[in-house]
C-alpha positions as CSV (number, residue, x, y, z in Angstrom):
1,M,9.7,-17.5,6.2
2,L,10.2,-16.0,2.7
3,T,14.0,-16.1,2.7
4,S,14.1,-14.2,-0.6
5,I,13.2,-11.0,1.3
6,Q,16.5,-11.1,3.3
7,N,18.6,-8.0,2.7
8,R,16.3,-6.7,0.0
9,S,16.0,-2.9,-0.3
10,V,12.4,-1.9,0.1
11,I,10.7,1.4,-0.4
12,V,7.4,1.8,1.5
13,T,5.5,5.0,0.8
14,G,3.1,6.3,3.5
15,A,5.1,4.1,5.9
16,S,5.0,6.3,9.0
17,K,1.5,5.1,10.2
18,G,-1.4,2.8,9.4
19,I,-1.1,0.1,6.7
20,G,2.2,1.4,5.4
21,K,3.8,1.1,8.9
22,G,2.4,-2.4,9.1
23,I,3.9,-3.3,5.7
24,A,7.3,-1.8,6.8
25,T,7.2,-3.7,10.1
26,V,6.5,-7.1,8.4
27,F,9.2,-6.7,5.8
28,A,11.7,-5.6,8.4
29,A,11.0,-8.6,10.5
30,Q,11.9,-10.8,7.5
31,G,15.3,-9.1,7.2
32,A,14.6,-6.5,4.5
33,K,16.1,-3.0,4.6
34,I,13.3,-0.4,4.8
35,M,13.1,3.1,3.5
36,V,10.3,4.7,5.4
37,V,8.8,7.4,3.1
38,A,6.5,9.9,4.6
39,R,5.6,13.6,4.8
40,G,5.8,14.0,8.6
41,E,9.2,13.7,10.2
42,A,8.1,12.9,13.7
43,D,6.0,9.9,12.8
44,A,8.7,8.7,10.3
45,V,11.4,8.9,13.0
46,K,9.2,7.0,15.4
47,T,8.6,4.2,12.9
48,V,12.3,3.9,12.2
49,E,13.0,3.7,15.9
50,E,10.5,1.0,16.5
51,I,11.8,-1.1,13.6
52,S,15.4,-0.7,14.8
53,A,14.4,-1.5,18.4
54,A,12.9,-4.8,17.1
55,G,16.2,-5.6,15.4
56,G,15.3,-4.4,11.9
57,T,17.0,-2.1,9.5
58,A,15.3,1.1,8.5
59,E,16.0,4.7,7.4
60,Y,13.5,7.5,6.5
61,T,13.2,10.2,4.0
62,L,10.6,12.9,3.7
63,C,8.9,13.1,0.3
64,D,5.8,14.6,-1.4
65,V,4.9,11.6,-3.5
66,T,2.9,13.8,-5.9
67,D,6.0,15.6,-6.9
68,E,8.0,13.9,-9.7
69,D,11.4,15.5,-8.7
70,Q,11.0,14.6,-5.0
71,V,10.0,11.0,-5.9
72,A,13.1,10.7,-8.1
73,A,15.3,12.0,-5.4
74,M,13.7,9.7,-2.8
75,V,14.3,6.6,-5.0
76,A,17.9,7.7,-5.7
77,K,18.5,8.2,-1.9
78,T,17.2,4.7,-1.2
79,A,19.6,3.2,-3.8
80,D,22.5,5.2,-2.3
81,T,21.6,4.1,1.2
82,F,20.9,0.4,0.6
83,G,22.9,-0.3,-2.6
84,G,19.9,-0.5,-4.9
85,V,16.1,-0.7,-5.0
86,D,14.6,-4.2,-5.0
87,I,11.0,-3.7,-4.0
88,L,8.5,-0.8,-4.1
89,C,5.4,-0.8,-1.9
90,A,3.3,2.0,-3.3
91,N,1.1,2.5,-0.3
92,A,0.7,6.3,0.2
93,G,-2.9,7.4,0.2
94,I,-5.6,9.6,1.7
95,F,-9.3,9.1,2.1
96,P,-11.1,12.3,3.0
97,Q,-14.9,11.7,3.1
98,K,-17.1,14.1,1.2
99,K,-20.2,13.5,-0.9
100,I,-20.2,14.3,-4.6
101,I,-22.5,17.3,-4.2
102,E,-20.0,18.8,-1.9
103,L,-16.8,17.8,-3.7
104,T,-14.7,20.5,-5.5
105,G,-12.3,19.9,-8.3
106,D,-9.5,20.6,-5.9
107,D,-10.8,17.9,-3.6
108,W,-10.9,15.4,-6.5
109,D,-7.4,16.3,-7.7
110,A,-5.8,16.0,-4.2
111,V,-7.0,12.4,-3.9
112,M,-6.1,11.5,-7.4
113,Q,-2.6,12.9,-7.1
114,T,-1.9,11.3,-3.7
115,N,-3.4,7.9,-4.4
116,L,-3.1,7.4,-8.2
117,K,-0.5,9.8,-9.6
118,S,2.0,8.9,-6.9
119,T,1.7,5.2,-7.8
120,F,2.7,6.0,-11.4
121,L,5.5,8.3,-10.3
122,C,7.0,5.9,-7.9
123,V,6.9,3.0,-10.4
124,K,8.5,5.1,-13.1
125,A,11.3,6.3,-10.9
126,C,12.1,2.7,-9.8
127,I,12.3,1.2,-13.3
128,P,16.0,2.1,-14.0
129,Y,17.0,0.4,-10.7
130,F,14.9,-2.7,-11.5
131,E,16.6,-2.8,-14.9
132,K,20.0,-2.6,-13.4
133,N,19.2,-5.3,-10.9
134,G,17.7,-7.6,-13.5
135,R,14.6,-8.0,-11.3
136,G,12.1,-6.1,-9.3
137,R,8.8,-6.2,-7.3
138,V,6.0,-3.7,-7.0
139,V,3.1,-4.0,-4.6
140,V,0.3,-1.5,-4.8
141,T,-2.1,-0.9,-1.9
142,S,-5.5,-0.5,-3.5
143,S,-8.8,-1.2,-1.7
144,I,-12.1,-3.0,-2.0
145,T,-13.7,0.4,-2.0
146,G,-14.1,1.5,-5.6
147,P,-13.1,-1.7,-7.4
148,V,-15.7,-3.9,-5.5
149,T,-17.7,-2.0,-3.0
150,A,-18.9,1.6,-2.4
151,F,-19.5,3.9,0.5
152,P,-21.1,7.4,0.4
153,G,-18.5,10.1,0.5
154,W,-15.7,8.1,-1.1
155,A,-16.4,8.6,-4.8
156,H,-13.0,10.2,-5.4
157,Y,-11.2,7.7,-3.2
158,G,-13.0,4.7,-4.9
159,A,-12.1,6.1,-8.4
160,S,-8.4,6.4,-7.4
161,K,-8.3,2.9,-6.1
162,A,-10.0,1.4,-9.2
163,G,-7.6,3.5,-11.2
164,Q,-4.6,1.8,-9.5
165,L,-5.9,-1.6,-10.7
166,G,-6.3,-0.3,-14.2
167,F,-2.8,1.1,-14.2
168,L,-1.2,-2.1,-12.9
169,K,-2.6,-4.2,-15.8
170,T,-0.6,-2.3,-18.4
171,A,2.3,-1.8,-16.0
172,A,2.6,-5.5,-15.6
173,M,3.1,-5.9,-19.3
174,E,5.6,-3.1,-19.6
175,L,7.6,-4.0,-16.5
176,S,8.0,-7.6,-17.6
177,R,10.9,-6.6,-19.8
178,Y,12.8,-5.8,-16.6
179,N,11.9,-9.1,-15.0
180,T,9.7,-7.1,-12.6
181,T,6.2,-8.0,-11.3
182,I,3.5,-5.7,-10.1
183,N,0.5,-6.8,-8.0
184,A,-2.0,-5.2,-5.7
185,V,-3.4,-5.9,-2.3
186,M,-7.0,-4.8,-1.7
187,P,-7.7,-4.2,2.0
188,G,-11.1,-4.2,3.5
189,N,-11.6,-2.5,6.8
190,I,-8.2,-2.4,8.6
191,V,-7.7,-0.9,12.0
192,T,-5.7,2.3,11.5
193,E,-5.5,5.7,13.0
194,G,-7.6,7.0,10.1
195,L,-10.3,4.3,10.5
196,E,-10.5,4.8,14.3
197,G,-11.2,8.5,13.6
198,L,-14.5,7.5,12.0
199,G,-15.8,6.6,15.5
200,Q,-16.6,3.4,17.5
201,D,-20.1,3.1,16.0
202,Y,-18.6,2.8,12.5
203,L,-16.0,0.3,13.7
204,D,-18.6,-1.9,15.4
205,T,-21.0,-1.8,12.5
206,M,-18.2,-2.7,10.0
207,A,-17.0,-5.6,12.2
208,A,-20.6,-7.0,12.4
209,S,-20.7,-7.0,8.6
210,I,-17.6,-9.2,8.3
211,P,-17.9,-13.0,8.4
212,L,-14.8,-13.3,10.6
213,K,-16.5,-10.7,12.9
214,R,-13.4,-8.5,13.3
215,L,-11.6,-5.8,11.5
216,G,-8.2,-6.5,10.0
217,D,-4.8,-5.7,11.4
218,V,-2.2,-3.7,9.4
219,K,0.1,-6.7,9.5
220,D,-2.6,-8.7,7.6
221,I,-1.9,-6.5,4.6
222,G,1.8,-6.6,5.3
223,Y,1.9,-10.4,5.0
224,A,0.0,-10.3,1.7
225,A,2.4,-7.7,0.3
226,L,5.3,-9.8,1.5
227,F,4.2,-12.8,-0.5
228,F,3.8,-10.7,-3.7
229,A,7.3,-9.2,-3.1
230,S,9.0,-12.6,-2.7
231,D,10.8,-14.8,-5.2
232,E,8.2,-17.4,-4.4
233,A,5.6,-15.2,-6.3
234,A,7.9,-14.6,-9.3
235,Y,5.3,-15.9,-11.8
236,I,2.4,-13.8,-10.5
237,T,1.9,-10.3,-12.1
238,G,-0.9,-8.0,-12.9
239,Q,-3.1,-9.5,-10.2
240,S,-4.8,-8.4,-7.0
241,I,-5.9,-10.1,-3.8
242,V,-8.7,-9.1,-1.5
243,V,-7.8,-9.1,2.2
244,D,-11.0,-8.3,4.0
245,G,-12.0,-11.2,6.3
246,G,-14.7,-12.1,3.9
247,Q,-16.4,-8.7,3.9
248,I,-17.4,-8.7,0.3
249,L,-18.9,-12.2,0.3
250,P,-22.4,-11.9,1.9
251,E,-25.1,-10.9,-0.5
252,S,-27.1,-9.4,2.4
253,L,-26.9,-8.9,6.2
254,E,-29.4,-11.7,6.5
255,A,-26.8,-14.0,5.0
256,L,-24.5,-13.3,8.0
257,E,-27.3,-14.4,10.4
258,E,-27.2,-17.9,8.9
259,I,-23.6,-18.4,9.9
């Protein structure tokens, strides 16, 4: 148990479902106080109810994380509710699939704003609270798609996820003056509502290409984020960790047949 998480105030964006919900659930189980940030109220309420039923502490706020004023208000509300902001998990993201020949400028901008711009806006809004605390933690949900791997239809998504890793390198230097670290978790194929929507054939094919022969659980990402957010990881910043069951390791499908 990472006791340094106890009673910490944690913002998790995109926390009403999928990986964000997994992160929120893992942190709450360790005694953190969770602000569930989402666009949809029904799912946000459900997540808070589930965390509370399990003995955790959570509230929710609705926020368009691409809007600077809304982000600032969300962070301020978290500080008012929990007495400060200790940890930011910048997780909100979308991954619509569309090949380059079909992409429009608006399609590109929507993904960049939700996935990349929101990361910047949330980090910026939290800095005054980290400075006041004398410490802080930021964990970014990136992806193996873009920085390491590729899949047709996700050029805009991959670019946004690679952009997050570029952002955190300089952010790590600038945040150091506030005794704040920033690191990224890079998920592989994790079972979420969005991934399930791609169909069973996709899920089966992806599982077969992973050395551990299964897709990941949202809590697998939550535990990696938990470590980065802890005092035990205080000397790690500007780094990323792949959590993918070994998916990026085989140089070919034939390599898997040798296991």
